[in-house]
C-alpha positions in Angstrom: -75.6 123.0 -81.0 -75.0 119.3 -80.0 -74.8 116.6 -82.7 -77.9 114.6 -83.3 -77.6 110.9 -84.2 -80.1 108.7 -85.8 -82.0 106.3 -83.5 -80.9 102.7 -83.8 -82.2 99.4 -82.4 -80.6 98.5 -79.1 -80.4 95.5 -76.8 -81.9 95.5 -73.3 -78.6 96.8 -71.9 -78.3 99.7 -74.3 -75.8 98.4 -76.8 -76.7 98.8 -80.6 -77.8 95.4 -82.0 -75.4 95.7 -85.0 -72.4 95.7 -82.6 -73.3 92.3 -81.2 -74.9 90.8 -84.4 -71.9 88.7 -85.7 -70.7 87.5 -82.3 -70.6 83.8 -81.2 -71.5 84.8 -77.6 -73.6 87.9 -77.8 -74.0 88.5 -74.0 -70.3 88.3 -73.4 -69.6 90.7 -76.3 -72.2 93.1 -74.9 -70.6 93.0 -71.4 -67.2 93.7 -73.0 -68.5 96.7 -74.9 -70.1 98.2 -71.8 -66.9 97.6 -69.8 -64.8 99.2 -72.5 -67.2 102.2 -72.7 -66.8 102.9 -69.0 -63.0 102.7 -69.1 -62.9 105.0 -72.2 -65.2 107.6 -70.6 -63.1 107.5 -67.4 -59.9 108.0 -69.5 -58.3 104.7 -68.2 -58.1 102.8 -71.4 -54.5 102.2 -72.4 -53.1 101.3 -75.9 -52.2 97.8 -74.6 -55.8 97.3 -73.4 -57.1 98.4 -76.8 -54.9 95.9 -78.6 -56.1 93.1 -76.3 -59.8 94.1 -76.8 -59.3 94.2 -80.6 -57.8 90.6 -80.7 -60.6 89.4 -78.4 -63.3 90.8 -80.7 -61.8 89.3 -83.8 -61.6 86.0 -82.1 -65.2 86.0 -81.0 -66.5 86.9 -84.5 -68.2 84.2 -86.5 -66.0 83.1 -89.4 -67.4 83.4 -92.9 -67.0 80.5 -95.3 -65.5 81.7 -98.6 -66.0 79.9 -101.8 -62.8 79.2 -103.8 -62.7 81.0 -107.1 -62.1 78.8 -110.1 -59.9 80.3 -112.7 -61.5 80.6 -116.1 -59.4 79.9 -119.1 -59.4 82.8 -121.6 -60.8 81.8 -124.9 -59.0 83.3 -127.9 -61.1 84.2 -130.8 -59.6 84.4 -134.2 
């Protein structure tokens, strides 16, 4: 019996929307995902290519602004 997966919202080209949601250039990311998918299915994806793709994806992600945490002084109660 084949596995059944939940239906998810996809882009026009068939990539799940959550995969491209946080990207700066959504179309480029979508193309890269499709290209990687083809290489993986053909068995031509090398570890070096995987590393390159990983770096590329982290570079294209939007950076989140983090607030600096202020240290609170502990109040001693007597």
